[in-house]
One Martini backbone bead per residue (centre of mass of N, CA, C, O) as a GRO file, in nm:
protein
  573
    1MET     BB    1  10.178   9.733   6.285
    2GLU     BB    2  10.259   9.929   6.525
    3LYS     BB    3  10.282   9.897   6.857
    4ARG     BB    4  10.184  10.184   6.947
    5VAL     BB    5   9.912  10.155   6.805
    6LEU     BB    6   9.810   9.911   6.957
    7LEU     BB    7   9.836  10.036   7.234
    8ALA     BB    8   9.643  10.273   7.185
    9VAL     BB    9   9.395  10.098   7.127
   10VAL     BB   10   9.384   9.951   7.396
   11LEU     BB   11   9.370  10.202   7.583
   12SER     BB   12   9.115  10.321   7.459
   13PHE     BB   13   8.934  10.085   7.523
   14ILE     BB   14   8.968  10.095   7.828
   15VAL     BB   15   8.869  10.384   7.873
   16LEU     BB   16   8.589  10.357   7.742
   17TYR     BB   17   8.490  10.128   7.911
   18GLY     BB   18   8.529  10.262   8.185
   19TYR     BB   19   8.344  10.505   8.132
   20GLN     BB   20   8.082  10.344   8.085
   21VAL     BB   21   8.087  10.186   8.363
   22LEU     BB   22   8.157  10.427   8.584
   23PHE     BB   23   8.005  10.655   8.485
   24VAL     BB   24   7.748  10.857   8.557
   25PRO     BB   25   7.448  10.886   8.457
   26PRO     BB   26   7.207  11.081   8.398
   27LYS     BB   27   6.937  11.178   8.533
   28PRO     BB   28   6.622  11.146   8.499
   29ALA     BB   29   6.375  11.328   8.411
   30GLN     BB   30   6.112  11.462   8.535
   31GLN     BB   31   5.759  11.363   8.486
   32PRO     BB   32   5.473  11.509   8.562
   33GLN     BB   33   5.266  11.340   8.383
   34THR     BB   34   5.318  11.062   8.547
   35ALA     BB   35   5.393  11.193   8.861
   36PRO     BB   36   5.268  11.406   9.047
   37GLN     BB   37   5.357  11.539   9.358
   38THR     BB   38   5.070  11.696   9.411
   39SER     BB   39   4.942  11.421   9.342
   40LYS     BB   40   4.745  11.116   9.418
   41ALA     BB   41   4.695  11.055   9.142
   42VAL     BB   42   4.701  10.805   8.888
   43PRO     BB   43   4.794  10.760   8.588
   44PRO     BB   44   4.797  10.604   8.313
   45ALA     BB   45   4.991  10.358   8.162
   46ALA     BB   46   4.774  10.314   7.939
   47GLU     BB   47   4.539  10.319   7.674
   48SER     BB   48   4.335  10.150   7.887
   49PRO     BB   49   4.060  10.063   8.064
   50SER     BB   50   4.193   9.889   8.286
   51SER     BB   51   4.401  10.103   8.385
   52GLN     BB   52   4.193  10.330   8.449
   53SER     BB   53   4.018  10.170   8.658
   54ALA     BB   54   4.237  10.148   8.890
   55VAL     BB   55   4.209  10.497   8.922
   56SER     BB   56   3.934  10.557   8.998
   57THR     BB   57   3.787  10.801   9.177
   58PRO     BB   58   3.510  10.712   9.187
   59LYS     BB   59   3.295  10.547   9.416
   60PRO     BB   60   3.100  10.303   9.394
   61GLU     BB   61   2.808  10.146   9.464
   62ALA     BB   62   2.804   9.867   9.628
   63ALA     BB   63   2.727   9.565   9.664
   64GLU     BB   64   2.626   9.325   9.859
   65PRO     BB   65   2.794   9.119  10.039
   66VAL     BB   66   2.844   8.758  10.059
   67LEU     BB   67   3.172   8.719  10.030
   68SER     BB   68   3.359   8.827  10.315
   69ASP     BB   69   3.508   9.039  10.515
   70THR     BB   70   3.470   9.236  10.811
   71ALA     BB   71   3.785   9.324  10.804
   72GLU     BB   72   4.080   9.463  10.786
   73ARG     BB   73   4.366   9.247  10.721
   74ASP     BB   74   4.631   9.034  10.778
   75VAL     BB   75   4.835   8.811  10.573
   76ILE     BB   76   5.074   8.555  10.655
   77PHE     BB   77   5.391   8.466  10.506
   78GLU     BB   78   5.653   8.237  10.632
   79SER     BB   79   5.997   8.189  10.584
   80ASP     BB   80   6.340   8.166  10.557
   81ALA     BB   81   6.335   8.398  10.315
   82VAL     BB   82   6.034   8.512  10.366
   83ARG     BB   83   5.797   8.798  10.417
   84ALA     BB   84   5.451   8.800  10.374
   85VAL     BB   85   5.201   9.066  10.315
   86PHE     BB   86   4.858   9.071  10.324
   87SER     BB   87   4.542   9.206  10.210
   88THR     BB   88   4.195   9.201  10.226
   89ARG     BB   89   4.222   9.466  10.072
   90GLY     BB   90   4.206   9.329   9.756
   91GLY     BB   91   4.414   9.095   9.782
   92VAL     BB   92   4.709   9.209   9.847
   93LEU     BB   93   5.046   9.305   9.832
   94LYS     BB   94   5.241   9.477  10.082
   95SER     BB   95   5.482   9.262  10.154
   96TRP     BB   96   5.844   9.176  10.067
   97GLN     BB   97   6.076   9.007  10.256
   98LEU     BB   98   6.429   8.960  10.269
   99LYS     BB   99   6.598   8.773  10.513
  100LYS     BB  100   6.900   8.755  10.351
  101TYR     BB  101   6.852   9.064  10.316
  102PHE     BB  102   6.975   9.408  10.359
  103ASP     BB  103   6.962   9.711  10.465
  104ALA     BB  104   7.112   9.989  10.594
  105GLY     BB  105   6.965   9.909  10.888
  106GLY     BB  106   6.956   9.575  10.900
  107ARG     BB  107   6.701   9.503  10.755
  108PRO     BB  108   6.490   9.348  10.588
  109LEU     BB  109   6.432   9.349  10.261
  110GLU     BB  110   6.224   9.560  10.070
  111ILE     BB  111   6.044   9.530   9.766
  112ILE     BB  112   5.797   9.690   9.833
  113PRO     BB  113   5.685   9.986   9.799
  114GLN     BB  114   5.599  10.237  10.059
  115HIS     BB  115   5.657  10.529   9.907
  116VAL     BB  116   5.350  10.605   9.784
  117PRO     BB  117   5.084  10.709   9.646
  118ASP     BB  118   4.777  10.737   9.674
  119GLY     BB  119   4.622  10.487   9.461
  120THR     BB  120   4.832  10.299   9.416
  121PRO     BB  121   4.882  10.005   9.299
  122LYS     BB  122   4.895   9.694   9.416
  123PRO     BB  123   4.995   9.393   9.418
  124PHE     BB  124   4.741   9.213   9.257
  125THR     BB  125   4.558   9.387   9.113
  126LEU     BB  126   4.236   9.392   8.967
  127THR     BB  127   4.140   9.452   8.624
  128VAL     BB  128   3.890   9.594   8.410
  129ALA     BB  129   3.691   9.752   8.181
  130ASP     BB  130   3.517   9.805   8.425
  131ALA     BB  131   3.541  10.051   8.653
  132ASP     BB  132   3.350   9.953   8.879
  133VAL     BB  133   3.467   9.669   8.908
  134SER     BB  134   3.756   9.759   8.973
  135ALA     BB  135   3.688   9.913   9.230
  136THR     BB  136   3.575   9.669   9.379
  137LEU     BB  137   3.826   9.482   9.361
  138GLY     BB  138   4.016   9.701   9.515
  139SER     BB  139   3.809   9.741   9.794
  140ALA     BB  140   3.748   9.475   9.881
  141LEU     BB  141   3.672   9.220  10.121
  142TYR     BB  142   3.845   8.948  10.155
  143LYS     BB  143   3.835   8.607  10.213
  144PRO     BB  144   4.033   8.417  10.399
  145GLY     BB  145   4.167   8.106  10.464
  146ALA     BB  146   4.401   8.255  10.632
  147THR     BB  147   4.626   8.446  10.849
  148GLU     BB  148   4.837   8.197  10.859
  149VAL     BB  149   5.127   8.086  10.670
  150HIS     BB  150   5.316   7.789  10.616
  151PRO     BB  151   5.538   7.585  10.530
  152GLN     BB  152   5.547   7.281  10.343
  153PRO     BB  153   5.746   7.007  10.330
  154ASN     BB  154   5.538   6.827  10.115
  155GLY     BB  155   5.447   7.117   9.997
  156ALA     BB  156   5.224   7.373   9.928
  157ALA     BB  157   5.151   7.683  10.011
  158THR     BB  158   4.833   7.866  10.074
  159VAL     BB  159   4.673   8.165   9.949
  160VAL     BB  160   4.330   8.278   9.998
  161PHE     BB  161   4.082   8.471   9.804
  162ASP     BB  162   3.736   8.582   9.857
  163TYR     BB  163   3.458   8.712   9.644
  164LYS     BB  164   3.106   8.823   9.692
  165ASP     BB  165   2.805   8.954   9.549
  166ALA     BB  166   2.477   9.047   9.465
  167SER     BB  167   2.556   9.101   9.149
  168GLY     BB  168   2.765   8.840   9.084
  169LEU     BB  169   3.037   8.910   9.183
  170ALA     BB  170   3.343   8.720   9.138
  171ALA     BB  171   3.644   8.637   9.332
  172ARG     BB  172   3.978   8.481   9.293
  173LYS     BB  173   4.273   8.417   9.492
  174GLU     BB  174   4.600   8.246   9.438
  175PHE     BB  175   4.881   8.154   9.651
  176GLU     BB  176   5.164   7.952   9.566
  177PHE     BB  177   5.424   7.788   9.770
  178PRO     BB  178   5.704   7.650   9.700
  179ALA     BB  179   5.948   7.481   9.877
  180SER     BB  180   6.199   7.495   9.654
  181GLN     BB  181   6.106   7.815   9.595
  182PRO     BB  182   6.135   8.103   9.782
  183TYR     BB  183   6.082   8.336   9.525
  184VAL     BB  184   5.816   8.173   9.452
  185PHE     BB  185   5.488   8.198   9.289
  186LEU     BB  186   5.157   8.095   9.227
  187PHE     BB  187   4.915   8.253   9.015
  188SER     BB  188   4.559   8.288   9.063
  189ALA     BB  189   4.262   8.410   8.865
  190THR     BB  190   3.910   8.502   8.909
  191VAL     BB  191   3.637   8.647   8.708
  192SER     BB  192   3.280   8.710   8.764
  193ARG     BB  193   2.948   8.795   8.582
  194GLY     BB  194   2.833   8.512   8.489
  195ASP     BB  195   3.077   8.564   8.326
  196ALA     BB  196   3.387   8.547   8.231
  197ILE     BB  197   3.676   8.742   8.332
  198VAL     BB  198   3.965   8.893   8.212
  199PRO     BB  199   4.222   8.996   8.396
  200ASP     BB  200   4.430   9.227   8.513
  201VAL     BB  201   4.771   9.261   8.640
  202GLU     BB  202   4.885   9.450   8.904
  203PHE     BB  203   5.191   9.554   9.042
  204GLY     BB  204   5.319   9.819   9.018
  205PRO     BB  205   5.561   9.932   9.190
  206ALA     BB  206   5.921   9.921   9.114
  207LEU     BB  207   6.174   9.892   9.351
  208GLY     BB  208   6.177   9.948   9.661
  209THR     BB  209   6.293  10.282   9.702
  210GLY     BB  210   6.422  10.425   9.430
  211ILE     BB  211   6.706  10.501   9.527
  212VAL     BB  212   6.988  10.686   9.426
  213ALA     BB  213   7.300  10.677   9.500
  214SER     BB  214   7.543  10.882   9.534
  215GLY     BB  215   7.800  10.778   9.310
  216GLY     BB  216   7.644  10.481   9.217
  217GLY     BB  217   7.494  10.457   8.948
  218THR     BB  218   7.579  10.178   8.815
  219TYR     BB  219   7.542  10.012   9.107
  220ASN     BB  220   7.248  10.193   9.162
  221PRO     BB  221   7.006  10.180   8.986
  222PRO     BB  222   6.718  10.228   8.864
  223PRO     BB  223   6.449  10.103   8.781
  224GLN     BB  224   6.368   9.867   8.507
  225PRO     BB  225   6.273   9.740   8.233
  226ILE     BB  226   6.221   9.380   8.163
  227PHE     BB  227   6.268   9.141   7.883
  228TYR     BB  228   6.203   8.813   7.729
  229ARG     BB  229   6.235   8.799   7.367
  230ASP     BB  230   6.332   8.623   7.106
  231GLY     BB  231   6.617   8.562   7.256
  232LYS     BB  232   6.596   8.855   7.407
  233VAL     BB  233   6.718   9.107   7.606
  234THR     BB  234   6.539   9.387   7.749
  235ARG     BB  235   6.645   9.720   7.837
  236VAL     BB  236   6.489  10.004   7.982
  237SER     BB  237   6.537  10.309   8.018
  238ALA     BB  238   6.413  10.564   8.208
  239THR     BB  239   6.387  10.767   7.945
  240LYS     BB  240   6.217  10.518   7.761
  241ILE     BB  241   5.943  10.415   7.871
  242GLN     BB  242   5.723  10.569   7.703
  243ASP     BB  243   5.833  10.441   7.423
  244ASN     BB  244   5.780  10.136   7.590
  245ALA     BB  245   5.490  10.082   7.728
  246VAL     BB  246   5.414   9.851   7.511
  247GLN     BB  247   5.418   9.485   7.523
  248ASP     BB  248   5.414   9.225   7.282
  249GLY     BB  249   5.401   8.862   7.333
  250VAL     BB  250   5.644   8.608   7.381
  251PHE     BB  251   5.752   8.530   7.705
  252GLY     BB  252   5.970   8.434   7.946
  253PHE     BB  253   6.001   8.728   8.075
  254ALA     BB  254   5.854   8.995   8.289
  255GLY     BB  255   5.945   9.335   8.420
  256ALA     BB  256   6.152   9.442   8.698
  257ASP     BB  257   6.470   9.602   8.771
  258ASP     BB  258   6.777   9.605   8.927
  259HIS     BB  259   7.089   9.532   9.012
  260TYR     BB  260   6.983   9.279   9.232
  261PHE     BB  261   6.667   9.280   9.152
  262LEU     BB  262   6.345   9.096   9.089
  263SER     BB  263   6.033   9.148   8.904
  264ALA     BB  264   5.840   8.870   8.770
  265THR     BB  265   5.699   8.707   8.501
  266VAL     BB  266   5.693   8.357   8.427
  267ALA     BB  267   5.542   8.271   8.133
  268GLY     BB  268   5.637   8.021   7.952
  269GLY     BB  269   5.543   8.132   7.645
  270GLN     BB  270   5.307   8.313   7.685
  271PRO     BB  271   5.087   8.534   7.580
  272LEU     BB  272   5.133   8.896   7.628
  273GLN     BB  273   5.083   9.208   7.808
  274VAL     BB  274   5.303   9.482   7.875
  275ARG     BB  275   5.301   9.756   8.110
  276TYR     BB  276   5.455  10.086   8.128
  277ARG     BB  277   5.566  10.330   8.385
  278PRO     BB  278   5.669  10.608   8.521
  279LEU     BB  279   5.762  10.684   8.877
  280VAL     BB  280   5.767  10.997   9.048
  281VAL     BB  281   5.867  11.049   9.387
  282PRO     BB  282   5.899  11.118   9.692
  283GLY     BB  283   6.105  11.066   9.931
  284PRO     BB  284   6.182  11.014  10.263
  285THR     BB  285   6.331  11.274  10.185
  286PRO     BB  286   6.355  11.593  10.059
  287GLU     BB  287   6.634  11.523   9.891
  288GLN     BB  288   6.466  11.293   9.762
  289THR     BB  289   6.410  11.066   9.478
  290ALA     BB  290   6.181  10.840   9.338
  291HIS     BB  291   6.226  10.557   9.111
  292PHE     BB  292   5.981  10.394   8.919
  293VAL     BB  293   5.806  10.091   8.799
  294ASP     BB  294   5.505  10.056   8.641
  295TRP     BB  295   5.338   9.734   8.622
  296SER     BB  296   5.158   9.517   8.385
  297VAL     BB  297   4.926   9.238   8.303
  298ARG     BB  298   4.805   9.071   8.003
  299TYR     BB  299   4.621   8.798   7.944
  300SER     BB  300   4.461   8.559   7.740
  301ALA     BB  301   4.398   8.443   8.026
  302SER     BB  302   4.338   8.340   8.311
  303PRO     BB  303   4.540   8.306   8.562
  304ALA     BB  304   4.725   7.982   8.599
  305LYS     BB  305   4.991   7.922   8.766
  306THR     BB  306   5.165   8.177   8.759
  307ARG     BB  307   5.482   8.279   8.763
  308PHE     BB  308   5.661   8.448   9.030
  309PHE     BB  309   5.937   8.676   9.081
  310LEU     BB  310   6.088   8.771   9.414
  311GLY     BB  311   6.432   8.861   9.395
  312PRO     BB  312   6.740   8.763   9.350
  313LYS     BB  313   7.029   8.788   9.124
  314ASP     BB  314   7.096   8.473   9.147
  315PHE     BB  315   7.210   8.236   8.956
  316ASP     BB  316   7.110   7.977   9.104
  317VAL     BB  317   6.823   8.074   9.164
  318LEU     BB  318   6.734   8.127   8.868
  319ALA     BB  319   6.804   7.848   8.750
  320ALA     BB  320   6.594   7.692   8.931
  321VAL     BB  321   6.347   7.823   8.782
  322ASP     BB  322   6.499   7.938   8.504
  323ARG     BB  323   6.728   7.947   8.262
  324ASP     BB  324   6.645   8.229   8.136
  325LEU     BB  325   6.655   8.406   8.403
  326VAL     BB  326   6.973   8.465   8.400
  327ARG     BB  327   6.945   8.708   8.189
  328ALA     BB  328   6.896   8.935   8.408
  329ILE     BB  329   7.194   8.924   8.414
  330ASP     BB  330   7.448   9.167   8.339
  331PHE     BB  331   7.742   9.035   8.192
  332GLY     BB  332   7.775   9.088   7.903
  333MET     BB  333   7.992   8.996   7.637
  334PHE     BB  334   8.141   8.783   7.865
  335ALA     BB  335   7.947   8.555   7.977
  336TRP     BB  336   8.107   8.287   7.902
  337ILE     BB  337   8.317   8.369   8.137
  338VAL     BB  338   8.167   8.464   8.391
  339VAL     BB  339   8.029   8.207   8.496
  340PRO     BB  340   8.287   8.046   8.573
  341LEU     BB  341   8.395   8.266   8.764
  342LEU     BB  342   8.159   8.265   8.962
  343ARG     BB  343   8.189   7.969   9.044
  344ALA     BB  344   8.477   7.997   9.146
  345LEU     BB  345   8.422   8.206   9.368
  346LYS     BB  346   8.224   8.028   9.529
  347TRP     BB  347   8.419   7.793   9.576
  348VAL     BB  348   8.633   7.949   9.735
  349ASN     BB  349   8.434   8.058   9.958
  350VAL     BB  350   8.374   7.789  10.098
  351TYR     BB  351   8.676   7.787  10.225
  352VAL     BB  352   8.711   8.094  10.324
  353GLY     BB  353   8.451   8.301  10.401
  354ASN     BB  354   8.568   8.549  10.211
  355TYR     BB  355   8.531   8.756   9.942
  356GLY     BB  356   8.794   8.914   9.950
  357TRP     BB  357   8.987   8.667   9.956
  358SER     BB  358   8.866   8.532   9.710
  359ILE     BB  359   8.948   8.745   9.509
  360ILE     BB  360   9.253   8.722   9.553
  361ILE     BB  361   9.285   8.424   9.482
  362LEU     BB  362   9.155   8.433   9.196
  363THR     BB  363   9.350   8.646   9.081
  364VAL     BB  364   9.604   8.474   9.113
  365LEU     BB  365   9.510   8.233   8.939
  366ILE     BB  366   9.469   8.394   8.677
  367ASN     BB  367   9.759   8.512   8.656
  368LEU     BB  368   9.899   8.237   8.651
  369ALA     BB  369   9.768   8.142   8.384
  370MET     BB  370   9.886   8.418   8.231
  371PHE     BB  371  10.195   8.417   8.254
  372PRO     BB  372  10.307   8.328   7.974
  373LEU     BB  373  10.190   8.561   7.809
  374ARG     BB  374  10.315   8.794   7.965
  375HIS     BB  375  10.609   8.709   7.937
  376LYS     BB  376  10.618   8.722   7.629
  377SER     BB  377  10.544   9.021   7.611
  378VAL     BB  378  10.778   9.139   7.779
  379VAL     BB  379  11.012   9.028   7.610
  380SER     BB  380  10.931   9.160   7.344
  381MET     BB  381  10.936   9.455   7.452
  382ARG     BB  382  11.235   9.451   7.522
  383ARG     BB  383  11.343   9.407   7.235
  384MET     BB  384  11.213   9.655   7.117
  385GLN     BB  385  11.363   9.855   7.303
  386GLU     BB  386  11.658   9.785   7.212
  387ILE     BB  387  11.592   9.862   6.889
  388GLN     BB  388  11.481  10.157   6.881
  389PRO     BB  389  11.716  10.327   6.766
  390GLU     BB  390  11.711  10.184   6.489
  391VAL     BB  391  11.420  10.245   6.419
  392LYS     BB  392  11.441  10.557   6.437
  393ALA     BB  393  11.655  10.595   6.220
  394ILE     BB  394  11.479  10.492   5.988
  395GLN     BB  395  11.241  10.689   6.029
  396ASP     BB  396  11.405  10.955   5.995
  397ARG     BB  397  11.493  10.911   5.691
  398TYR     BB  398  11.154  10.911   5.614
  399ALA     BB  399  10.999  11.162   5.739
  400LYS     BB  400  10.972  11.358   5.474
  401LEU     BB  401  10.784  11.161   5.364
  402SER     BB  402  10.510  11.072   5.237
  403MET     BB  403  10.269  10.827   5.263
  404THR     BB  404  10.246  10.810   4.925
  405ASP     BB  405  10.534  10.748   4.892
  406PRO     BB  406  10.703  10.488   4.745
  407ALA     BB  407  10.972  10.516   4.914
  408ARG     BB  408  10.841  10.439   5.194
  409GLN     BB  409  10.852  10.129   5.157
  410LYS     BB  410  11.151  10.095   5.236
  411MET     BB  411  11.111  10.124   5.540
  412ASN     BB  412  10.958   9.856   5.581
  413VAL     BB  413  11.181   9.677   5.477
  414GLU     BB  414  11.394   9.759   5.688
  415LEU     BB  415  11.233   9.682   5.937
  416MET     BB  416  11.192   9.381   5.869
  417ASN     BB  417  11.493   9.314   5.857
  418LEU     BB  418  11.552   9.393   6.148
  419TYR     BB  419  11.358   9.198   6.287
  420ARG     BB  420  11.487   8.942   6.166
  421GLU     BB  421  11.775   8.975   6.274
  422ARG     BB  422  11.661   9.004   6.593
  423GLY     BB  423  11.406   8.826   6.650
  424VAL     BB  424  11.143   9.017   6.603
  425ASN     BB  425  10.793   9.064   6.696
  426PRO     BB  426  10.581   9.328   6.696
  427ALA     BB  427  10.309   9.160   6.790
  428SER     BB  428  10.410   8.996   7.055
  429GLY     BB  429  10.345   9.229   7.270
  430CYS     BB  430  10.014   9.238   7.222
  431VAL     BB  431   9.864   8.971   7.169
  432PRO     BB  432   9.885   8.836   7.453
  433MET     BB  433   9.727   9.071   7.594
  434LEU     BB  434   9.467   9.049   7.425
  435LEU     BB  435   9.397   8.757   7.528
  436THR     BB  436   9.348   8.861   7.835
  437LEU     BB  437   9.110   9.069   7.830
  438PRO     BB  438   8.851   8.898   7.851
  439VAL     BB  439   8.912   8.804   8.140
  440LEU     BB  440   8.932   9.082   8.274
  441PHE     BB  441   8.648   9.184   8.193
  442ALA     BB  442   8.488   8.951   8.315
  443PHE     BB  443   8.576   8.996   8.605
  444TYR     BB  444   8.469   9.282   8.615
  445SER     BB  445   8.170   9.215   8.555
  446MET     BB  446   8.121   9.022   8.787
  447LEU     BB  447   8.175   9.229   9.022
  448SER     BB  448   7.946   9.431   8.932
  449VAL     BB  449   7.687   9.199   8.968
  450ALA     BB  450   7.746   9.046   9.223
  451ILE     BB  451   7.547   8.969   9.495
  452GLU     BB  452   7.759   8.843   9.688
  453LEU     BB  453   7.887   9.140   9.760
  454ARG     BB  454   7.641   9.217   9.909
  455GLY     BB  455   7.739   9.294  10.231
  456ALA     BB  456   8.036   9.207  10.205
  457PRO     BB  457   8.298   9.169  10.396
  458PHE     BB  458   8.639   9.215  10.484
  459VAL     BB  459   8.821   9.463  10.628
  460GLY     BB  460   8.757   9.671  10.862
  461TRP     BB  461   8.628   9.935  10.678
  462ILE     BB  462   8.517   9.704  10.489
  463LYS     BB  463   8.167   9.620  10.482
  464ASP     BB  464   8.126   9.653  10.152
  465LEU     BB  465   8.203   9.531   9.828
  466SER     BB  466   7.963   9.700   9.662
  467VAL     BB  467   8.108   9.951   9.770
  468HIS     BB  468   8.278  10.207   9.839
  469ASP     BB  469   8.545  10.333   9.983
  470PRO     BB  470   8.513  10.537  10.261
  471LEU     BB  471   8.847  10.611  10.268
  472TYR     BB  472   9.008  10.574   9.989
  473ILE     BB  473   9.248  10.365  10.000
  474THR     BB  474   9.238  10.161   9.760
  475PRO     BB  475   9.256  10.368   9.524
  476ILE     BB  476   9.538  10.474   9.603
  477VAL     BB  477   9.686  10.206   9.589
  478MET     BB  478   9.614  10.153   9.296
  479GLY     BB  479   9.756  10.404   9.179
  480ILE     BB  480  10.041  10.331   9.274
  481THR     BB  481  10.065  10.052   9.136
  482GLN     BB  482  10.014  10.160   8.851
  483PHE     BB  483  10.264  10.343   8.838
  484VAL     BB  484  10.481  10.126   8.884
  485GLN     BB  485  10.403   9.951   8.643
  486THR     BB  486  10.445  10.166   8.423
  487LYS     BB  487  10.752  10.212   8.484
  488MET     BB  488  10.837   9.898   8.434
  489THR     BB  489  10.728   9.896   8.157
  490PRO     BB  490  10.803   9.837   7.855
  491THR     BB  491  10.886  10.083   7.592
  492THR     BB  492  10.860  10.249   7.253
  493ALA     BB  493  10.802  10.518   7.331
  494ASP     BB  494  10.818  10.831   7.345
  495PRO     BB  495  10.869  11.063   7.588
  496MET     BB  496  10.586  11.191   7.559
  497GLN     BB  497  10.422  10.927   7.580
  498GLN     BB  498  10.536  10.839   7.855
  499ARG     BB  499  10.420  11.083   8.014
  500MET     BB  500  10.126  11.021   7.944
  501MET     BB  501  10.112  10.739   8.073
  502LEU     BB  502  10.151  10.851   8.373
  503PHE     BB  503   9.834  10.946   8.381
  504MET     BB  504   9.671  10.683   8.401
  505PRO     BB  505   9.668  10.627   8.710
  506LEU     BB  506   9.501  10.881   8.773
  507ILE     BB  507   9.256  10.808   8.602
  508MET     BB  508   9.194  10.537   8.735
  509MET     BB  509   9.162  10.640   9.026
  510THR     BB  510   8.922  10.827   8.959
  511MET     BB  511   8.732  10.598   8.846
  512PHE     BB  512   8.759  10.420   9.136
  513VAL     BB  513   8.636  10.582   9.374
  514TRP     BB  514   8.317  10.465   9.318
  515ALA     BB  515   8.389  10.189   9.322
  516PRO     BB  516   8.379   9.891   9.415
  517SER     BB  517   8.591   9.740   9.638
  518GLY     BB  518   8.615   9.471   9.484
  519LEU     BB  519   8.733   9.593   9.222
  520VAL     BB  520   8.978   9.737   9.347
  521LEU     BB  521   9.105   9.482   9.463
  522TYR     BB  522   9.151   9.339   9.199
  523TRP     BB  523   9.328   9.557   9.061
  524THR     BB  524   9.548   9.570   9.277
  525VAL     BB  525   9.641   9.276   9.265
  526SER     BB  526   9.714   9.284   8.964
  527ASN     BB  527   9.937   9.495   8.994
  528ILE     BB  528  10.117   9.344   9.192
  529TRP     BB  529  10.165   9.106   9.011
  530ALA     BB  530  10.289   9.263   8.772
  531ILE     BB  531  10.531   9.364   8.931
  532GLY     BB  532  10.647   9.087   9.008
  533GLN     BB  533  10.670   8.980   8.715
  534GLN     BB  534  10.859   9.198   8.611
  535ALA     BB  535  11.090   9.144   8.810
  536PHE     BB  536  11.134   8.850   8.728
  537THR     BB  537  11.191   8.899   8.427
  538ASN     BB  538  11.432   9.088   8.462
  539ARG     BB  539  11.604   8.873   8.610
  540LEU     BB  540  11.594   8.653   8.383
  541ILE     BB  541  11.696   8.851   8.126
  542GLY     BB  542  11.808   9.102   8.233
  543ARG     BB  543  11.947   9.365   8.122
  544SER     BB  544  11.923   9.620   7.922
  545GLN     BB  545  12.032   9.649   7.567
  546LYS     BB  546  12.142   9.903   7.399
  547ARG     BB  547  12.119  10.002   7.071
  548THR     BB  548  12.291  10.121   6.801
  549ALA     BB  549  12.300  10.286   6.526
  550ARG     BB  550  12.365  10.218   6.210
  551PRO     BB  551  12.475  10.262   5.924
  552PRO     BB  552  12.319  10.257   5.628
  553ALA     BB  553  12.511  10.066   5.477
  554GLU     BB  554  12.505   9.837   5.688
  555ARG     BB  555  12.193   9.785   5.678
  556ARG     BB  556  12.200   9.689   5.365
  557VAL     BB  557  12.332   9.442   5.456
  558LYS     BB  558  12.280   9.115   5.318
  559SER     BB  559  12.238   8.800   5.343
  560VAL     BB  560  12.346   8.538   5.139
  561GLY     BB  561  12.447   8.299   4.972
  562GLY     BB  562  12.734   8.154   5.126
  563GLY     BB  563  12.773   8.409   5.334
  564LYS     BB  564  12.732   8.648   5.149
  565SER     BB  565  12.699   8.955   5.067
  566GLU     BB  566  12.538   9.170   4.869
  567GLY     BB  567  12.783   9.344   4.800
  568ALA     BB  568  12.980   9.114   4.719
  569ALA     BB  569  12.811   9.007   4.485
  570LYS     BB  570  12.831   9.265   4.310
  571GLU     BB  571  13.144   9.271   4.277
  572ARG     BB  572  13.168   9.000   4.120
  573LYS     BB  573  12.995   9.123   3.876
   0.00000   0.00000   0.00000
């Protein structure tokens, strides 16, 4: 295969990959039947009595409470990592703030959506098949074990809610917080009315604000269902939630996530049913719309110390909870390279203390490791460029022949003889570069999903490496360096193709305008390195020597045994 064909394939792959990664997918259409903005009632998540009972409109006349709280109040659990606020009304979770992560206003990040319609179930609402019982469980005032709970250094802190009424209905919820895992708690629940009743656990809407920042589509997508089953992670796009509303099976974990955070039950291999539905509501401002995923879980038995994770998709944090939970991070097809790169980036940052400089240092180290392959590729491309006039002369002589003409095979023979005489391998210019692509794409994928870059400043105007450059300086610099690199790179393409190649920097710059500044920084440093390496290689191998095409008769002369030419051998015969 000719080098320019290989080059075209590589460039096409890069453009297609970049288009899929960077361009914003269209926003999912609002579906009025799932969450009408004019109505405060919430429709069922799936056609099951328990889910319908959670939003039952009429409030039944409850039996006299026997064990309950006297008034609605908050119960607070606070550690170094989270601040959780529960309500005795329903014994539900009202707020879960991550103290080490911050929102746009600099406040601790809130995981539980706060701007949702009235009647929307809050996390850990219990529902059963009987609608009246579900309504009671959702509105009852549970008696708390304490109003403030703090971490215990030698054990787990526990938040307990109890309720019992004169009809015999009794419910108990227990949240246990392990000291070693700050974003995990163990949830247990029992419901009985004479006999034990297995309740469903409603998590309600997830996650955060549900607002997709304009221009940041891929890097700040709306929440979506995610579950790990049968050794495979499934992510359901916002437009296909209703087609995948009910999932049954044995799950490693199941819940909902966005780009950087996850809410999930870590089921540990127990069978369960997970139900999803889209929830579209007005945002905090009239111009915004919030997209949430309402999800709930039905266990085969009453949940007992079932783990829930509400926190960041940090590789080390997830791995400490469950090794399979790291699959919630979408590292892409090169995950086997991404993980070592992520660990390397964290290691460098321990010494540097700035993720921007850490990216630069790691980029230099990666390019240094790939220097031999790139050098070999550049040298081979230079040799191909030098013999290009001879190659073109051969191709021109056979240009009028059709591709199926047997005589056209002679052209390939002549080309191979020419490559052999000049010591050039046509594939050696592309193959070394192809070997480096997995590393480049893996580094690209890592920077796209690494939560370490969220809110991480670099220098001056770049306050957050996970969002685009607010002044668009780095994309412009990247485009300029890409143009210089393209001009310096040897090529065997014809003048028309060379002019088309010069448009690639403009295309790349346009694609990177809304990309996270950490990605743009990486690409810019790679370009600068490539320019320096090209200049070094040019100095090392000297100036290019253009060869002129020889006459056809001379090209057909081929050395045979004894140092005699093929023509001389024929004359002797």
